[in-house]
matplotlib code that plots the C-alpha trace (Angstrom):
import matplotlib.pyplot as plt

x = [-27.0, -27.9, -25.4, -22.8, -24.9, -24.9, -20.8, -20.6, -22.5, -20.8, -17.6, -18.8, -20.8, -17.3, -15.1, -18.3, -17.8, -13.7, -14.4, -17.0, -14.9, -11.6, -9.5, -9.0, -12.8, -13.5, -11.2, -12.1, -15.8, -14.6, -12.8, -14.5, -16.2, -14.9, -18.1, -19.8, -19.3, -15.0, -15.5, -16.9, -13.9, -11.4, -13.8, -13.5, -10.0, -9.7, -12.1, -10.3, -7.0, -8.0, -6.6, -8.5, -6.8, -8.3, -6.6, -6.5, -5.4, -5.1, -4.6, -4.4, -4.2, -2.7, -3.9, -2.9, -4.5, -6.3, -3.5, -2.3, 1.0, 1.4, -0.5, 0.7, -0.8, -0.2, -1.8, -3.2, -2.9, -6.6, -6.7, -7.6, -10.9, -11.4, -11.5, -13.5, -15.8, -16.0, -16.7, -19.6, -21.5, -21.2, -21.4, -22.8, -25.1, -24.0, -26.3, -25.1, -27.0, -28.6, -27.0, -23.5, -21.0, -17.9, -15.4, -12.0, -9.9, -6.7, -3.7, -0.9, 1.3, 4.3, 2.9, 3.0, -0.6, -0.6, -2.7, -3.1, -4.5, -8.2, -10.1, -9.1, -6.3, -8.3, -10.0, -9.0, -5.3, -4.5, -2.1, -2.6, -3.4, -6.4, -6.9, -9.2, -11.5, -8.2, -6.5, -9.1, -12.1, -14.1, -15.8, -15.6, -16.9, -17.4, -14.7, -16.5, -17.7, -16.7, -19.4, -19.3, -21.3, -22.9, -20.7, -20.9, -17.2, -14.8, -14.1, -15.7, -14.2, -15.6, -14.1, -16.6, -17.0, -13.9, -13.3, -12.2, -10.6, -9.6, -6.8, -6.8, -3.1, 0.2, 1.3, 2.0, -0.5, 0.9, -2.0, -5.4, -8.0, -11.4, -13.7, -17.4, -18.2, -18.6, -17.2, -13.4, -13.3, -15.0, -12.2, -15.6, -15.9, -14.7, -11.1, -11.2, -7.8, -5.2, -2.3, 0.8, 1.7, 4.4, 5.3, 3.7, 2.1, 3.4, 0.1, -0.9, -4.0, -6.8, -4.5, -7.0, -6.2, -8.0, -8.3, -9.9, -10.0, -10.7, -11.4, -10.2, -11.2, -9.5, -9.4, -6.9]
y = [1.0, 4.5, 6.1, 4.3, 4.2, 7.9, 8.1, 5.9, 7.6, 10.7, 9.2, 8.3, 11.3, 13.0, 10.8, 10.8, 14.6, 14.5, 12.2, 14.3, 17.7, 16.2, 17.7, 13.8, 13.3, 16.6, 15.8, 11.8, 13.1, 15.6, 13.4, 13.4, 10.5, 8.2, 5.8, 6.0, 2.4, 2.9, 6.4, 4.2, 1.7, 4.8, 6.2, 3.0, 2.6, 6.4, 5.6, 1.9, 4.2, 6.7, 7.2, 6.5, 6.4, 5.5, 6.7, 6.1, 8.5, 7.5, 9.6, 8.4, 10.4, 8.7, 10.6, 10.1, 11.3, 14.0, 15.1, 14.4, 12.5, 12.2, 11.8, 10.8, 10.8, 8.4, 6.4, 2.6, -0.4, -1.4, -4.9, -6.7, -8.1, -4.7, -3.1, -6.0, -5.8, -2.1, -2.9, -5.6, -3.0, -0.5, -2.1, -5.8, -7.5, -7.4, -5.5, -3.1, -2.7, 0.8, 1.2, 2.0, -1.5, -0.7, -1.4, -0.2, -2.2, -1.7, -5.0, -5.8, -7.7, -6.8, -6.9, -4.9, -5.4, -6.3, -6.3, -10.1, -9.8, -10.9, -10.7, -14.5, -12.7, -10.7, -11.8, -13.6, -15.5, -14.3, -13.2, -9.3, -10.2, -8.1, -6.7, -8.1, -7.0, -7.9, -4.8, -2.3, -3.0, 0.6, -0.3, -4.4, -6.9, -5.5, -2.6, 1.2, 1.5, 3.5, 6.7, 9.0, 11.1, 12.4, 13.6, 15.5, 15.3, 12.9, 12.2, 10.9, 10.2, 10.1, 12.4, 13.9, 10.4, 9.3, 5.6, 5.6, 3.1, 3.1, 0.7, -2.3, -3.0, -2.1, -3.6, -2.0, -1.4, -1.7, -0.4, 0.1, -1.5, -1.5, -4.1, -5.1, -7.2, -6.1, -8.7, -8.2, -11.9, -12.1, -13.0, -13.9, -10.5, -8.4, -6.5, -3.3, -1.7, -1.7, 0.8, -0.2, 2.8, 4.4, 4.9, 1.8, 3.2, 1.9, 2.1, 1.6, 1.0, 4.1, 5.5, 6.5, 5.9, 8.2, 6.8, 9.0, 6.9, 9.4, 7.7, 10.0, 9.0, 10.6, 11.3, 13.5]
z = [-25.1, -26.3, -24.8, -27.1, -30.1, -30.1, -29.6, -32.7, -34.3, -33.6, -34.7, -37.6, -38.9, -38.0, -40.2, -43.1, -42.9, -43.1, -46.2, -48.1, -47.1, -48.5, -51.4, -52.4, -52.7, -54.5, -57.2, -57.3, -58.1, -60.3, -62.5, -65.8, -67.5, -65.1, -64.3, -60.3, -59.6, -60.1, -58.2, -55.0, -55.4, -54.8, -52.1, -50.1, -49.9, -49.0, -46.3, -45.3, -45.0, -42.6, -39.3, -36.8, -33.4, -29.7, -26.7, -23.1, -20.5, -16.9, -14.3, -10.4, -7.1, -4.2, -1.0, 2.8, 5.5, 3.6, 1.8, -2.1, -2.1, -5.5, -8.8, -11.9, -15.6, -18.9, -21.4, -21.7, -23.5, -25.1, -25.6, -29.0, -26.5, -25.6, -29.1, -30.8, -28.3, -28.4, -32.6, -32.1, -29.9, -32.2, -35.5, -35.0, -33.0, -29.7, -26.9, -24.2, -20.7, -20.5, -16.8, -16.4, -17.4, -17.0, -13.9, -12.6, -10.8, -9.6, -9.4, -7.5, -9.6, -11.4, -14.6, -18.1, -20.1, -23.4, -26.6, -26.3, -22.4, -21.7, -18.2, -17.5, -16.1, -14.1, -10.6, -7.5, -8.0, -11.2, -13.5, -12.4, -9.1, -8.8, -5.4, -3.6, 0.1, 1.9, 0.0, -0.3, 2.0, 0.2, -2.0, -0.5, -2.6, -5.6, -7.7, -8.4, -11.4, -14.3, -14.3, -17.2, -18.8, -21.8, -24.4, -27.8, -28.6, -29.2, -25.5, -22.6, -19.2, -15.0, -14.3, -12.1, -10.7, -10.5, -9.2, -5.3, -3.6, 0.0, 1.1, 3.7, 3.8, 3.1, -0.3, -3.9, -6.9, -10.1, -11.9, -13.1, -15.5, -17.0, -17.7, -17.4, -14.6, -11.2, -8.5, -7.5, -7.8, -11.4, -14.5, -17.2, -19.2, -21.0, -19.8, -21.9, -21.5, -18.9, -17.2, -15.3, -13.7, -14.2, -10.8, -8.8, -5.3, -1.9, -0.2, 3.4, 5.5, 5.1, 2.2, -0.8, -4.6, -7.3, -10.7, -13.9, -17.0, -20.4, -23.6, -26.9, -30.6, -33.6, -37.2, -39.2]

ax = plt.figure().add_subplot(projection="3d")
ax.plot(x, y, z, "-o")
ax.set_aspect("equal")
plt.show()
């Protein structure tokens, strides 16, 4: 909870700094004979129009017999469910555990993630066709954790602790996602975001897949 609040406060501080130092704000505050209440309304309208963006970049590595045979980078889709959870955690009263609570999963159905997708599409036998123990056996039972580090910037990632999957079968892996429940079979949590790989990966037993998620916020 402390990490997310610290990150949220950093984003808020960046927005406030931008607003207070913008030429438009300065011009508004210098308007003569204008009641402060009217100035405040004008500033509120300015804040509401600020372009704040959230981008998730997914880097996928495919290794075979100790050799990197493919890598790709692309942006993912943040779901409405995921963004609502983020806003409720940062600006409302939804609690977040202090420990790492996000997990990375991979799926084998040929689906393209959409804004309206939810975690009900994850787990065993559901729409995404999430990979289970028969598909990758390391780690067993649970999804690998999304292990990020504290940041003092507008970027956070798991680049120093990539999600690692050791495959157990010859299948095609179509994409990856972030959710907040650990078990591979679970579909009751929050689907934060998901990505269909630009080039799906045809894997065989003992192949290794590494997934790096980098989340960036920007404002201008």
